[in-house]
C-alpha positions as CSV (number, residue, x, y, z in Angstrom):
1,M,0.0,0.0,-0.1
2,P,1.2,3.5,-0.5
3,L,3.0,5.6,2.1
4,L,2.6,9.4,2.1
5,T,5.6,11.5,4.0
6,I,5.5,15.0,4.8
7,G,8.8,16.5,5.8
8,S,11.7,19.0,4.7
9,A,13.6,18.8,1.4
10,A,16.8,20.7,2.3
11,Y,20.4,21.4,1.4
12,D,22.9,20.0,4.1
13,T,26.7,21.0,4.5
14,L,28.3,18.3,6.1
15,E,31.8,17.8,8.0
16,T,32.8,14.5,9.6
17,P,36.0,12.8,10.3
18,Y,35.8,11.5,6.9
19,G,35.4,14.6,5.0
20,F,33.2,17.6,3.7
21,R,30.4,18.0,1.4
22,D,28.8,21.4,0.6
23,R,25.1,21.6,0.1
24,S,24.3,17.9,-0.3
25,L,20.6,16.9,-0.7
26,G,19.2,16.3,2.7
27,G,15.9,16.9,4.7
28,S,13.9,14.6,6.8
29,G,11.2,14.0,4.2
30,V,13.8,13.4,1.5
31,Y,15.6,10.7,3.8
32,A,12.2,9.1,4.9
33,S,10.7,9.0,1.4
34,F,13.9,7.6,-0.1
35,A,14.1,4.9,2.6
36,A,10.4,3.7,2.1
37,S,11.0,3.5,-1.5
38,F,12.6,0.2,-0.9
39,F,9.3,-1.2,0.3
40,T,6.2,0.6,-1.2
41,E,5.0,3.2,-3.3
42,S,6.4,6.3,-1.8
43,R,5.0,9.9,-1.9
44,L,6.5,13.2,-0.5
45,I,4.8,16.3,0.3
46,G,7.2,19.2,1.1
47,V,8.5,22.6,-0.1
48,V,11.5,23.9,-1.7
49,G,12.8,27.5,-3.1
50,G,13.7,28.7,-6.5
51,D,17.2,27.5,-6.0
52,W,16.3,23.8,-5.8
53,K,18.5,21.7,-8.1
54,P,16.3,20.0,-10.6
55,E,18.8,17.0,-10.5
56,Y,17.8,16.3,-6.8
57,S,14.2,15.8,-8.0
58,G,15.7,13.7,-10.7
59,L,17.4,11.4,-8.1
60,L,14.2,10.9,-6.1
61,R,12.2,10.1,-9.0
62,S,14.8,7.6,-10.3
63,R,14.1,5.6,-6.9
64,G,10.4,5.9,-7.6
65,V,9.5,8.7,-5.1
66,D,6.3,10.4,-6.2
67,L,7.0,14.2,-6.1
68,D,3.5,15.4,-7.2
69,G,3.3,16.9,-3.7
70,L,6.6,18.7,-3.7
71,E,5.8,22.5,-4.1
72,T,8.2,25.0,-5.5
73,R,8.2,28.7,-4.3
74,L,10.4,30.4,-6.6
75,E,10.8,33.7,-4.6
76,A,12.1,31.6,-1.5
77,K,15.2,29.8,-0.8
78,T,15.3,26.0,0.1
79,T,15.9,25.1,3.9
80,Y,19.4,25.1,4.7
81,W,21.6,23.1,7.5
82,S,25.1,22.9,8.3
83,G,26.8,20.7,10.9
84,R,29.8,19.4,12.1
85,Y,30.4,15.8,13.6
86,F,33.2,14.9,15.9
87,D,35.2,11.8,16.4
88,D,32.5,10.4,18.7
89,M,29.7,10.5,15.8
90,N,27.0,10.7,18.5
91,A,28.0,14.4,19.1
92,R,27.6,17.0,16.5
93,E,27.3,21.0,16.4
94,T,24.9,22.6,14.3
95,L,26.9,25.6,12.6
96,C,24.1,27.1,10.8
97,F,20.3,26.7,10.2
98,E,18.1,28.8,7.8
99,G,14.6,27.7,7.7
100,N,14.2,29.8,4.6
101,V,10.9,28.5,2.7
102,M,9.7,26.7,5.8
103,S,10.4,29.7,8.3
104,E,6.8,30.4,8.5
105,T,4.2,27.7,9.3
106,Y,3.9,25.7,6.0
107,I,0.4,24.8,5.0
108,P,1.0,21.7,2.4
109,I,-0.9,21.6,-0.9
110,V,-2.1,18.0,-1.0
111,P,-2.7,16.6,-4.6
112,E,-6.0,15.0,-5.0
113,S,-4.6,11.5,-5.7
114,Y,-2.7,11.8,-2.3
115,K,-6.0,12.2,-0.2
116,T,-7.0,8.6,0.0
117,T,-3.2,7.3,0.8
118,P,-3.7,4.7,3.6
119,Y,-0.2,5.1,5.4
120,V,1.0,8.7,6.5
121,F,4.4,9.4,8.2
122,L,4.5,12.9,9.5
123,G,8.2,13.5,9.3
124,N,10.0,15.8,11.7
125,G,8.2,19.3,11.3
126,S,5.7,21.6,12.8
127,P,2.6,20.1,14.5
128,L,0.6,22.9,12.9
129,T,1.6,21.8,9.5
130,D,1.0,18.1,10.2
131,M,-2.4,18.8,11.3
132,A,-3.1,20.7,8.4
133,L,-2.1,17.6,6.2
134,L,-4.3,15.2,8.4
135,D,-7.3,17.6,7.7
136,A,-6.9,17.1,4.1
137,I,-6.5,13.1,4.3
138,E,-9.3,11.0,4.0
139,K,-9.4,8.2,7.1
140,P,-5.8,6.9,6.7
141,K,-5.3,3.3,8.2
142,L,-2.0,4.2,10.0
143,V,-0.6,7.7,11.0
144,V,2.8,8.0,12.7
145,A,4.7,11.0,13.7
146,D,8.3,12.2,14.4
147,T,9.2,15.0,16.6
148,M,12.2,16.7,18.2
149,D,13.2,19.0,21.1
150,F,12.6,22.2,19.1
151,Y,8.9,21.3,19.1
152,I,8.5,19.6,22.3
153,N,10.0,23.0,23.8
154,G,8.5,25.5,21.7
155,M,5.2,24.1,20.5
156,R,4.3,21.7,23.2
157,N,0.6,22.4,23.3
158,E,0.2,22.1,19.6
159,L,2.3,18.8,19.6
160,L,0.0,17.4,22.5
161,A,-3.0,18.2,20.2
162,L,-1.3,16.5,17.2
163,L,-0.6,13.3,19.5
164,Q,-4.4,12.8,19.8
165,R,-4.5,12.5,16.2
166,V,-1.8,9.9,15.4
167,D,-1.4,6.3,16.0
168,G,2.2,6.0,16.8
169,L,5.1,8.3,17.7
170,I,8.8,7.9,16.9
171,L,11.3,9.8,18.8
172,N,14.8,9.2,20.6
173,D,15.3,8.5,24.3
174,S,16.5,12.1,25.2
175,E,13.4,13.6,23.4
176,S,11.0,11.1,25.1
177,E,12.6,12.2,28.5
178,L,11.9,15.7,27.5
179,L,8.4,15.1,26.5
180,T,7.6,13.2,29.7
181,G,10.1,14.2,32.3
182,R,10.9,10.5,32.8
183,R,14.4,8.9,31.8
184,D,13.3,5.3,32.0
185,V,12.2,4.6,28.5
186,L,9.5,2.2,29.3
187,T,7.8,4.6,31.9
188,A,8.3,7.5,29.1
189,A,6.6,5.3,26.4
190,R,3.5,4.4,28.7
191,L,3.2,8.4,29.7
192,I,3.4,9.2,25.8
193,M,0.7,6.6,25.0
194,D,-1.7,8.2,27.6
195,M,-1.2,11.4,25.4
196,G,-2.8,9.6,22.4
197,P,-0.6,7.1,20.3
198,R,-1.3,3.5,20.5
199,F,2.5,2.7,20.3
200,V,5.8,4.5,20.6
201,V,9.2,3.6,19.0
202,I,12.1,5.1,20.9
203,K,15.5,5.2,19.2
204,R,18.4,4.6,21.3
205,G,21.4,5.2,19.0
206,A,24.0,2.7,19.6
207,Y,21.6,0.6,21.9
208,G,19.1,0.0,18.9
209,A,15.4,0.8,19.3
210,M,12.3,-0.3,21.2
211,Y,8.7,-0.7,20.2
212,I,6.2,-0.3,23.0
213,S,2.6,-0.8,22.9
214,S,-0.3,-1.6,25.4
215,D,0.3,-5.4,24.7
216,A,3.8,-6.0,23.4
217,T,7.4,-4.7,23.7
218,Y,10.1,-5.3,21.0
219,L,13.8,-4.5,21.2
220,V,15.9,-4.4,18.2
221,P,19.8,-4.0,18.5
222,A,21.7,-1.7,16.4
223,F,23.4,-3.2,13.5
224,P,27.1,-3.4,13.9
225,T,28.4,-0.9,11.1
226,Q,32.0,-1.1,10.8
227,K,32.5,2.4,9.6
228,V,30.2,5.2,10.2
229,V,30.9,8.1,7.5
230,D,27.8,10.4,8.0
231,P,25.1,9.8,10.5
232,T,23.0,12.5,9.0
233,G,19.5,11.3,8.1
234,A,19.8,8.0,10.0
235,G,16.9,8.4,11.9
236,D,14.6,9.7,9.2
237,A,15.8,6.6,7.0
238,F,15.0,4.3,10.1
239,A,11.5,5.7,10.4
240,G,10.8,5.8,6.5
241,A,11.9,2.2,6.3
242,M,9.9,1.2,9.2
243,M,6.7,2.8,7.7
244,G,7.4,1.5,4.2
245,S,7.7,-2.1,5.4
246,L,4.5,-1.7,7.5
247,A,2.9,-0.3,4.3
248,E,4.2,-3.3,2.2
249,S,2.8,-5.7,4.7
250,G,-0.3,-4.0,5.2
251,D,-0.9,-4.8,8.9
252,L,0.5,-4.4,12.4
253,S,0.6,-8.0,13.5
254,P,3.6,-8.7,15.8
255,E,5.6,-10.4,12.9
256,S,5.0,-7.4,10.5
257,V,6.1,-5.1,13.4
258,K,9.4,-7.0,14.3
259,S,10.3,-7.2,10.4
260,A,9.7,-3.5,10.1
261,L,12.0,-2.8,13.0
262,L,14.7,-5.1,11.8
263,Y,14.4,-3.5,8.1
264,A,14.5,0.0,9.7
265,T,17.9,-0.7,11.4
266,V,19.3,-2.4,8.5
267,V,18.4,0.5,5.9
268,A,19.6,3.0,8.6
269,S,22.8,1.2,8.8
270,L,23.3,1.3,5.0
271,N,22.5,5.0,5.0
272,I,25.4,6.0,7.4
273,E,28.1,4.3,5.4
274,G,28.3,7.2,2.9
275,F,27.9,11.1,2.9
276,A,24.2,12.1,2.4
277,L,22.6,9.9,-0.3
278,E,26.0,9.2,-2.2
279,R,26.3,5.4,-1.0
280,F,22.3,5.3,-0.3
281,Q,21.4,6.0,-3.8
282,Y,23.1,3.0,-5.1
283,V,21.5,0.5,-2.5
284,T,18.9,-1.9,-4.0
285,R,16.3,-4.0,-2.3
286,A,18.4,-6.9,-2.8
287,D,21.2,-5.3,-0.8
288,V,18.7,-4.6,2.1
289,D,17.3,-8.1,2.1
290,K,20.9,-9.5,2.0
291,R,21.9,-7.5,5.1
292,A,18.6,-8.1,6.8
293,A,19.4,-11.8,6.4
294,E,22.8,-11.4,7.9
295,F,21.3,-9.4,10.8
296,R,18.7,-12.1,11.5
297,K,21.5,-14.6,11.8
298,M,23.1,-12.4,14.4
299,L,20.1,-12.2,16.5
300,V,19.1,-14.9,19.2
301,S,15.8,-16.3,18.1
């Protein structure tokens, strides 16, 4: 079944111990929709400026990402982020962020063909933007959101309103603590479910990820990647792959959830092996399945 992702399409300037890249293709929506395309029909809603490079749209389309919902505002500039990673790749410094075309509340234009999409992923963005999208979608089967500290701190009331309208929430462990005031991830997840979602996925970096619902808890460890070149977009790729896998299976059975978490971990591990999408763009579904099979052999059944 198709998956609709809303999120940013941006330029990223990246510096890691392995090198430097200027104005690479990035953004939460880009990484998530690209990762989802390994599994299902992937649709992206977002907005870019007049400086957007057509070849970046071509790259996304070459992987089957539907860009009918990617709006271009010629008078504005595309969102831009610059960051530096340190030897410990879990630590990074934001050098510059320019919201540009997304500086004000972005109200998405939803193509008619998107309005019945059954699976919806709300990438890292304004809760007001996400709610505007949900107002335009007709009875989706599954809606999952992502969030970050900026919205937890600055738009808490709006975020709480959004959580009443989603089935699941994906966030990292520090964000779950910020949202709930509880460090223990299981306690934090249960408090988040009291806010509305039926399940929570908490990303824990090198410790993997946890899925928590009222009747199940699953833990998947991180894939042991030998060389992390650029972690940018790993969380978005994880979320996009998880949603893409769930859309492919068409259900939320325990088997589907476990498989989606495994695939999400594998896809994120492939993403971080190169700068931006430089490595990722050459990955095939066969590559994903091969690594997933290797990962399954590593896990204790």
